[in-house]
C-alpha positions in Angstrom: 75.2 115.2 -74.0 74.7 111.4 -75.0 73.7 110.7 -78.3 70.9 108.2 -77.1 67.2 108.4 -76.8 66.1 109.9 -73.3 65.1 107.7 -70.8 61.9 109.8 -70.1 58.6 110.5 -71.9 57.8 113.9 -72.8 54.8 115.8 -71.2 53.1 115.4 -74.5 49.7 113.5 -73.9 48.8 110.5 -75.8 46.6 111.3 -78.6 45.1 109.8 -81.8 46.8 110.5 -85.0 44.9 113.5 -86.5 47.3 114.8 -89.4 46.9 114.4 -93.1 49.6 115.5 -95.8 48.6 116.3 -99.3 50.8 117.3 -102.4 49.8 119.7 -104.8 49.7 118.0 -108.4 49.6 119.9 -111.7 47.0 121.9 -113.0 43.9 120.9 -113.5 44.4 118.2 -111.0 44.0 120.2 -108.1 43.0 123.6 -109.5 39.2 123.2 -108.1 39.4 120.6 -105.5 41.4 118.5 -103.4 40.8 115.0 -102.1 41.1 114.1 -98.3 42.9 110.7 -98.2 40.4 107.6 -97.8 42.4 106.6 -94.7 41.6 110.0 -92.8 37.9 109.5 -93.9 37.7 106.1 -92.4 38.9 107.4 -89.2 37.2 110.9 -88.9 34.5 111.0 -91.9 31.6 110.8 -89.5 32.6 113.8 -87.5 32.9 116.2 -90.6 30.0 118.6 -91.5 29.4 119.8 -95.1 31.5 123.0 -94.3 35.1 122.8 -92.7 37.3 125.6 -91.2 41.0 126.0 -92.3 42.8 128.0 -89.9 46.2 129.2 -91.1 49.4 130.8 -89.2 48.9 133.9 -90.8 45.5 134.1 -88.7 43.3 133.5 -91.8 40.3 131.3 -91.6 38.6 129.9 -94.8 35.4 128.0 -94.7 35.7 125.5 -97.5 32.7 123.2 -98.5 33.2 119.3 -98.5 31.9 117.4 -101.4 31.0 113.7 -100.8 31.0 111.9 -103.9 29.0 108.5 -104.4 32.3 106.3 -104.3 32.9 107.8 -100.8 35.6 110.1 -102.0 35.5 113.3 -100.1 36.9 116.7 -101.6 37.5 120.2 -100.3 36.0 122.2 -103.3 34.2 125.4 -103.0 36.6 128.4 -102.2 39.4 126.0 -102.8 40.4 127.6 -105.9 40.5 131.1 -104.3 42.3 129.7 -101.1 44.9 128.1 -103.6 45.7 131.3 -105.6 45.6 133.2 -102.2 48.6 131.1 -101.0 50.2 130.9 -104.7 50.0 126.9 -104.3 51.8 125.2 -107.3 52.9 121.8 -108.4 55.2 120.5 -105.6 53.8 122.3 -102.5 52.5 120.3 -99.7 50.0 121.0 -97.2 49.7 119.5 -93.5 46.4 119.4 -92.3 45.9 119.0 -88.4 42.5 118.1 -87.4 41.3 119.7 -84.3 37.8 118.3 -84.2 34.4 119.8 -85.0 35.4 120.1 -88.8 38.1 122.6 -88.0 41.8 122.0 -89.4 45.2 123.8 -88.8 47.1 123.9 -91.8 50.8 124.4 -92.5 52.0 125.0 -96.2 55.4 124.1 -97.7 57.1 125.3 -100.9 59.0 123.1 -103.2 62.2 123.7 -101.0 60.4 121.9 -98.3 60.4 124.7 -96.1 57.1 126.4 -94.4 56.2 129.3 -96.8 56.1 133.0 -95.4 52.5 133.7 -95.6 51.1 136.6 -97.8 50.6 140.0 -96.0 46.8 141.0 -96.3 45.9 143.5 -98.9 42.2 144.0 -99.3 41.3 146.9 -101.7 38.0 148.7 -101.1 37.1 148.1 -105.0 36.0 144.8 -106.3 39.2 142.6 -106.8 40.3 139.1 -107.3 43.7 137.6 -106.9 45.7 135.5 -109.6 48.9 134.5 -110.6 50.8 134.8 -114.2 50.6 131.1 -115.6 53.9 131.0 -117.8 53.4 134.4 -118.8 50.6 133.4 -121.2 47.2 134.3 -119.2 45.9 135.0 -115.7 42.9 133.1 -114.2 39.5 135.3 -113.5 37.2 133.9 -110.8 33.8 133.0 -111.9 32.1 135.5 -109.4 34.0 138.4 -110.6 34.0 137.7 -114.4 30.1 137.2 -114.2 29.7 140.6 -112.4 32.2 143.0 -114.2 33.5 141.5 -117.5 32.4 140.3 -120.8 34.0 137.8 -123.2 36.2 139.1 -126.0 35.5 142.8 -124.8 38.8 144.9 -124.4 39.6 146.0 -120.9 42.6 147.7 -119.7 45.5 146.8 -117.0 47.2 149.5 -115.2 50.5 149.4 -113.3 51.3 151.5 -110.3 52.7 154.1 -112.5 49.4 154.7 -114.2 50.3 153.1 -117.7 47.7 150.9 -119.1 47.7 147.8 -121.5 44.8 146.7 -123.6 43.8 143.0 -123.2 40.8 140.9 -123.5 39.3 137.8 -121.9 38.3 134.3 -123.0 36.5 131.3 -121.3 38.8 129.7 -119.1 37.2 126.1 -119.5 34.2 124.5 -121.4 31.1 125.0 -119.3 32.7 127.5 -117.0 31.9 131.1 -116.2 35.3 131.7 -115.0 37.7 133.5 -117.5 41.3 134.1 -118.3 43.1 137.3 -119.5 44.9 136.1 -122.7 45.1 138.4 -125.6 47.5 141.1 -124.8 48.5 139.6 -121.6 52.1 138.4 -122.5 52.8 141.8 -123.6 51.7 143.3 -120.1 53.8 140.6 -118.4 56.9 141.3 -120.4 57.1 145.1 -119.9 56.0 144.9 -116.4 58.7 141.8 -115.4 55.8 139.9 -113.8 57.0 136.6 -112.1 55.6 133.4 -112.7 53.8 131.9 -109.6 53.7 135.2 -107.7 50.3 136.3 -106.8 48.9 139.7 -108.0 45.6 141.7 -106.9 43.5 142.8 -110.0 41.4 145.7 -108.5 38.4 147.2 -110.6 39.2 150.9 -110.3 37.1 152.2 -113.4 34.1 150.4 -115.0 33.0 152.6 -117.9 33.6 153.1 -120.7 36.4 150.4 -120.6 36.7 148.3 -117.2 40.3 149.0 -115.8 42.1 146.8 -113.5 44.9 148.0 -111.1 47.3 145.3 -111.0 49.3 144.9 -107.5 51.9 142.7 -106.7 51.1 141.0 -103.3 54.2 139.2 -102.6 57.4 140.5 -103.3 59.8 137.5 -103.9 59.8 135.2 -106.8 58.3 131.6 -107.0 55.3 132.3 -104.7 57.5 133.1 -101.5 56.6 136.1 -99.4 58.3 138.5 -97.3 59.9 136.5 -94.2 58.3 137.1 -90.7 60.5 134.9 -88.9 57.7 132.8 -87.4 58.0 130.2 -90.0 59.6 127.2 -88.5 58.2 124.1 -90.2 60.3 121.9 -92.8 59.1 118.8 -94.3 61.2 115.7 -95.5 60.2 113.0 -97.6 61.9 109.5 -97.1 63.7 108.4 -100.2 64.5 104.9 -101.6 67.5 103.2 -99.4 70.3 104.0 -99.1 70.0 107.7 -99.5 68.2 108.2 -96.2 69.4 105.0 -94.6 71.9 106.4 -92.2 71.0 110.1 -92.1 69.0 112.8 -93.6 69.7 116.4 -94.6 68.1 119.5 -93.2 66.9 121.8 -96.0 69.4 124.5 -97.1 66.9 127.2 -96.6 66.2 126.2 -93.1 69.7 126.1 -92.3 70.3 129.6 -93.6 67.4 131.0 -91.3 68.5 128.9 -88.1 71.6 127.2 -88.7 73.4 129.4 -86.3 71.1 128.6 -83.5 71.8 124.5 -83.9 74.2 123.1 -81.5 76.1 119.5 -82.1 72.9 117.5 -80.8 69.3 118.0 -81.9 66.2 116.9 -79.8 63.3 115.3 -81.6 60.0 114.9 -79.9 57.5 112.4 -81.3 53.7 112.7 -80.4 54.1 109.1 -78.9 55.8 111.1 -76.3 59.3 109.6 -77.0 62.3 112.0 -77.2 65.3 111.0 -79.5 68.5 112.8 -79.2 70.5 112.8 -82.4 73.9 114.2 -83.6 74.0 116.9 -86.1 76.6 116.5 -88.7 77.9 119.5 -90.4 79.6 119.0 -93.8 80.6 122.3 -95.7 77.2 124.2 -95.7 74.8 121.2 -95.1 73.7 119.8 -92.0 72.4 116.1 -91.3 70.7 114.3 -88.7 73.1 111.4 -88.3 73.7 109.3 -85.2 70.6 107.4 -84.0 68.7 108.3 -87.3 68.9 104.5 -88.7 67.6 103.5 -85.0 64.8 106.2 -85.2 63.8 105.2 -88.7 63.6 101.6 -88.1 61.5 102.1 -84.8 58.7 104.2 -86.8 59.0 101.9 -89.8 59.8 104.7 -92.2 60.1 103.6 -95.7 60.0 105.1 -99.3 57.0 107.5 -99.4 56.7 108.5 -96.0 56.9 112.1 -95.0 58.1 113.8 -91.6 56.9 117.2 -90.6 59.4 119.0 -88.4 58.5 121.9 -86.3 61.5 123.8 -84.8 60.7 124.8 -81.1 64.1 126.7 -80.5 67.4 125.6 -78.7 68.2 122.7 -81.2 64.7 121.0 -80.3 61.9 119.8 -82.7 58.9 118.3 -82.6 58.0 115.8 -85.6 54.7 114.5 -87.1 55.2 111.3 -89.1 53.2 110.6 -92.1 52.8 106.8 -94.0 52.5 106.8 -97.7 48.7 107.2 -97.5 49.5 110.7 -96.5 48.1 110.4 -93.2 49.7 110.3 -89.7 51.0 107.1 -88.5 49.7 105.4 -85.7 52.6 105.3 -83.5 53.9 102.2 -82.0 53.1 101.3 -78.6 56.1 101.7 -76.2 57.6 99.9 -73.1 60.6 101.0 -71.5 63.8 98.8 -71.9 67.0 98.9 -70.6 70.1 99.2 -72.9 73.6 97.6 -72.5 74.7 100.7 -70.9 72.2 101.0 -68.3 70.4 103.9 -70.0 66.7 103.6 -71.1 65.2 103.4 -74.7 61.7 102.6 -75.8 61.1 99.4 -77.6 58.4 98.9 -80.5 55.6 96.6 -79.5 53.1 96.9 -82.5 53.1 99.3 -85.3 50.7 99.9 -88.4 52.6 99.9 -91.4 51.3 100.3 -95.3 52.6 99.5 -98.7 54.5 102.5 -100.3 52.2 102.2 -103.2 50.6 99.4 -105.5 49.2 98.6 -108.9 46.3 101.0 -108.4 48.6 104.0 -107.6 50.3 103.0 -111.0 47.3 103.2 -112.8 46.2 106.4 -111.2 49.5 108.2 -111.7 49.4 107.2 -115.5 45.8 108.6 -115.9 46.6 111.8 -114.4 49.6 112.0 -116.7 47.1 111.7 -119.7 45.0 114.4 -118.3 47.5 117.0 -118.3 47.6 118.6 -121.7 50.0 121.6 -122.0 49.5 124.3 -124.5 52.6 124.0 -126.0 54.0 121.0 -128.0 54.7 118.0 -125.7 55.4 114.3 -125.1 54.9 111.9 -122.5 57.0 109.0 -121.1 56.8 106.5 -118.2 59.9 106.1 -116.1 61.4 102.4 -116.5 64.0 101.0 -114.5 67.5 101.0 -116.4 66.0 102.6 -119.6 66.4 106.1 -120.9 63.3 108.0 -122.1 62.8 108.9 -125.5 61.1 111.6 -127.9 58.6 109.8 -130.3 59.4 110.6 -133.9 56.5 113.0 -134.4 58.0 115.2 -131.9 61.7 114.5 -132.5 61.6 115.4 -136.2 59.8 118.7 -135.6 61.9 120.0 -132.6 65.0 118.0 -131.9 68.4 117.1 -133.5 70.7 114.0 -132.6 73.8 115.3 -130.6 72.5 118.9 -130.3 72.4 119.8 -126.6 68.8 120.7 -125.1 67.8 121.4 -121.6 65.4 119.7 -119.3 63.8 122.1 -116.8 62.1 121.1 -113.7 59.1 122.8 -111.9 61.6 125.1 -109.8 63.2 126.5 -113.0 66.5 124.6 -112.5 68.0 123.1 -115.7 70.1 120.0 -116.7 71.9 119.8 -120.3 71.3 116.8 -122.1 71.5 115.1 -125.8 69.6 112.7 -127.7 70.6 110.1 -130.2 69.0 107.6 -132.6 69.3 104.0 -130.9 65.6 102.6 -131.3 65.4 100.4 -134.2 61.5 99.6 -133.5 60.7 103.4 -133.7 62.5 104.7 -136.8 62.8 108.8 -136.0 62.6 108.6 -132.4 65.3 110.2 -130.4 66.5 108.7 -126.9 67.6 111.1 -124.4 71.1 110.0 -123.3 73.9 112.1 -122.2 73.2 114.0 -119.1 70.0 112.3 -118.0 71.2 110.3 -115.4 72.1 113.5 -113.5 68.5 114.6 -114.1 67.0 111.5 -113.1 68.9 111.4 -109.7 68.6 115.2 -108.9 65.1 114.8 -109.3 64.2 111.5 -107.4 62.6 110.0 -110.2 61.4 106.4 -109.6 60.1 103.3 -111.6 56.6 103.8 -112.2 56.6 107.7 -112.6 55.4 109.5 -115.5 57.0 112.8 -117.1 55.6 115.3 -119.3 58.1 116.7 -121.5 56.8 120.5 -122.8 58.6 122.6 -125.2 58.8 126.1 -123.7 61.8 127.3 -125.7 62.9 126.5 -129.2 66.4 128.4 -129.6 67.8 126.6 -127.9 65.6 123.9 -127.2 64.2 123.8 -123.5 61.8 121.1 -122.5 60.0 121.7 -119.3 59.3 118.4 -117.4 56.2 118.0 -115.2 56.7 114.9 -113.0 53.9 112.7 -111.6 55.1 110.4 -108.8 53.4 107.2 -108.0 54.0 107.8 -104.4 51.6 110.9 -104.7 48.9 108.5 -105.9 48.9 105.7 -103.0 46.3 103.0 -103.0 
C-alpha cells in the first residue's frame, strides 16, 4: 500500500468544527468550575441554555449548570465538583467535549498518559453517600450537601473498612464561607493503615447515624492513579504538539495504547480527518515504540500544526484512526478547504486553499499562568519559579537554608509520581543563601517538556531524603 494520501474523500459529511479541549489545572483552579473557551462561545454561545448535558462513554449523563459572567466568560459550575470526583479528574487530565447541539455534549476523558481512561463501574449504595479521593493522604473532601445534612464541624465520626474495623476522625471547614467539609484529623492514620492510593475514588456511605456517624469506605476503582478496570472499549488517545524538531517528522503513539492495541497495527495507518481527507502514514516500529512517520511532516504542514495544538485520535480498528485537531485556543480548528491536485506520480492529494491559524500563546497567557501559579498555595513549605530560557531555577534563601544543602542530592517529582535526582549549588551572588538547581535539572526539564514562560511550584513533601513535588503551570494552557 502506497504511503500517500488517498485519492478519494471519505464518506464523512462536511461539518462545522464543534469540539473543544480542556486541561485540568491544579486545585483550586478547576475544583468547582471550568471555563469554556471564548472561541467556542463566540461560535455557539447563543445556542447554549443555562443547563447543559454531558454524556460520557460509560452511558452516564450529567446535567451541569452554565454560569455566564459579566465579562462574557462562561463556566461549567454546579455539579462540576461532583463530576470531577466521580471520574477522578486531576491535574494533567484532558477532556474532549464534542458539541451535539441543543446544549448537549459528548465527553471523552484522557489521563496523564494521554490515553482515554477506563470509566468507573457504577456503585450506588442505598444509604446516603458521597465520593471523594485521598489528597496526598492528608484529607478527603466532603460535598456541601452531604456535610450539611449529616455531619457537624469538629465532632468525631468513624470510618469503617470492609472488614468492619473502625477509625475515629473529625471534620473541618473545607474553605472559608463554604459549607463543604474535609475529613482531616485522624484521616492520615486511616489512609496509612488501609493503604489508600492517592487519586483513587472512594465511596463514603453513611451506615449509622447515632450515637456517632459511621461511614463505610469502599474503593470504586481498583487500580492506582485514577485508572479504572479496563473494559476494552477505550480507544482514544491524545497527542500535544511539542516544539520543533520534536514533532517535526514523526509523532509517537502512547505506550499504553501500544500495549492494548499494538498487535493489531500493521505497517501503515489510515488517518481520517473531519474535512473528509484520508491520509496513509507508515508506522515505524523501534524497540517497543511506534511512530507515525512517513507523510507526518506533510500532514502537519497541511493542517498548520504548531506548538500548543492537540490531536484526539480514535482507533476504529484494522489500523484505521479518525482524528480531531485542536488549535492553541483549545477549540477544534476550522479545517482547510481542499481541492484535488495531481502529484508528480499521477496520484491525487488535497491542496490547502485557506486555513484559520492562531498564535500559540501571547503576553496575556504569560500573565494568566503567573497568576494561576501564585494562586496555588500548598499546605507544605514551597517556593515558586519561572522557567527562563537558558537559566537554571533556584530555591530562595529562606527555603534553601531550612531544607536544602549544597551538593546533597534531592529528588524532583512530577504529578505522575516519577522522580528525577538533582543537586544544588551556591552560584547566585545577588541572592546570598539561595541555591540553584543544577546537576540533573536538564533531564527533568526535557522529560517534562517545560518551556520558557512556564511556572513551577516546588513543594516539600518529604525531608529525609528531600523530595520536592513540582506542580507545573504551562503557558499553553492559558491561551489568549
